[in-house]
N, C-alpha and C positions, 0 to 999 in steps of 0.2 A: 692729150694736149692740155686739158684743164687741170690735171694733177700737176703737170710741170709748171703751169702758170701760178697755181696756188702755192706751190713750193717756193717759187721765185719770189712771190709777194711776201711770204712768211719771212724770208731772209732780209727783205728790205725794211720791214717794220722793226721798230726798236724793241729790244728785249727788256721787259719791265724790270726784271731782276738786275740786269746789267746797268741799265740807265739809272735806276733808283740809287745806286751807290754813288752817283755823281750829282744827282738832282738837288736843288735847293729844297729846304723843308721848313715850314713854319712850325716852330717848336711851341710857341705860346703866343696868343693874341687876345687882347681884350679892349673893349671900348668902354670908357668911363665918362661920367659927366663932371666937367670942371667948370663951375659957374653955370653959364648958359650954353656951353659948347660941349658936344661929345667929341672926345679925342681917342685916338688909337695908340696903343703901346703894343709892340710885338717883338719877339725874338726869332730870328731867322738863322738857319744853319746853311751856309754856302759851302758846297764841296766841289772842288774843281777836278776834272779828269786830267789824265796825263796830257792829252791833246790840248786841252784848254790852257793848262799850265805852260806847255811849250809855246803856244801861240802868244800868251801874255809875256813870257820871258823874251820873245822875239819882237816885241813892240806892238802887238795887236791889242787894241783896246777892247774890253769886254763890257757889254751893257746889259743891265737888268732893269726891269720895272716891277714895282710892287703895286698891284692893282687892289683897291679897297672899294667894297660896295656895301651900301646899306639899302635893304629892300623891305617894303611893307608887304607882308603875305596877304594874298587875296584868294578867296575861293572861286571867284568868277574871273575869267581871263587870266592873264599872267601877273606875276608879282610886279609891284610898282617900284622902280628904282628911285630912291631919294638922294643918294650920293654915289658917284662913280668917279673916284679920284685916283691919281697915279703919282708915284714917286719914282723918278728915274735916277739910276746910278751908273756912273762910268768908272771902271777900274783900269788903271794904266800902270805900266812898269817903265821906269826910266833907267836904262842900263848905265848911262854915264854917271848918274847920281846914285845908282844902286838904291832906288827909292820907289815905293808904290804910292800912287795917288788915287784918291777916291773923290769924285766930283758928283755933287748932287745937282743934276741937270735942271731941276725945278727952280731952286733958289740960288744956284751958282756957288754954293759953299764948296771949298776945296780943302782937303786934308791930305797931309803927307805922312808916310809911315816908313820905317826902316824894314819892317817884316810884312809878309803877305798875311799872316794871321791877324796882325793888328789892323791892316786895311780891311780885311773881311769882317773883323769885329766892329768896325765903324759902320759898315753897311748892315750888319746883323741887328743892331739895336735901333728900332724905330720908337721914338718917345714923343708923346704929346702931339701927335700929328692931328691937326684940326680937321674934323669931318663934317659935322652938321650941327645946326642950331637946335637947341632943345625945343623951340617953338615949332619946328618942322615935324616933331614926333608927337602923334596924338596919344592920349592916355589909353584909349582902347586900341585893340589890334595887336598883331604879332609882327615883330620886326626881325629880320635876319641879317647878320653881318657876314661878310666873306672877304678873305684875303688870299691872293695868289701871287707868286713870284714868277715872272716870265723872263727867260733869257732871250735876248733879241738877236737872233741869227742873221737878220737882215742888216744889222750894223757891222757884221764881219766884212773883211775885204772880199771883193768879188770872187777870187779863186777859192776861198774857203766856204762860201755859202752852199754850193751843191753838196759838198762833203758833209757839212753840218746837218743836212736833212736826212742823210742815210747812215751816218756814223753815230751809234748810241752814245759815244763819249761827248757828244755835243748836246745831249738832252739834259740841260741844266736847269729846267723849270720845275716848279712845284705843282702839286695838285691844289685845288681849292680847299681852304679851311673854313668851315662854316660853324656858326654858333648863334644862339638867340641873343638879341639885344636886351640888356637889363635896363629897365626904365627907372 
C-alpha cells in the first residue's frame, strides 16, 4: 500500500525538467548605489506554457510578483531582513483590440502592446527600482541580495486554481537568485 501511495504522490509532484521549460528565470540582477539609494536592475525571462497561453488568449489575466530582499548576514540567529519589497505585474489580452496589456499593480502604470513578446519584454526589464537607503547599510558586515519571480496561481479564476497546483504547465515561478551586495 505504501508503494502505491508513494507512486501516486510522485505523479502529483511537478517534474522539474518539465516545469523548468516554462518557469520564469532571473537572467541578470544587480543592485547599485545611485546617490544615497541602492537600486535594483534585473533582466527576467518569462516563458509561458501552452496552457497559460491558451488561458491568456481566452481572457484570463496572469499575475506575477517579483520579490526582492536585502538581508544582513549574521552568525547568531537568522539573517536580518532590511528590505523586502514586491513588484506586481498583471498581463492581459484583449481579443477585440488584439492587444496585450501589462499593468504594474504597484504604481498603476499601464502599457499596451501589439505582440506578446513586447508585453513580456516590458515585464522583463526592471530598472532603477528603489530598494534601501545607503544609511541603512553598515560599513562592516555581509549583505545578501535575493530576487524571485512568483506566478500567482491564487489570482486565476476558481475553476483553474486546482488544476494549476497539479499541472506542471502552471509552474511559472523562478527560483531564488542570490548574490552579495557590493558596498
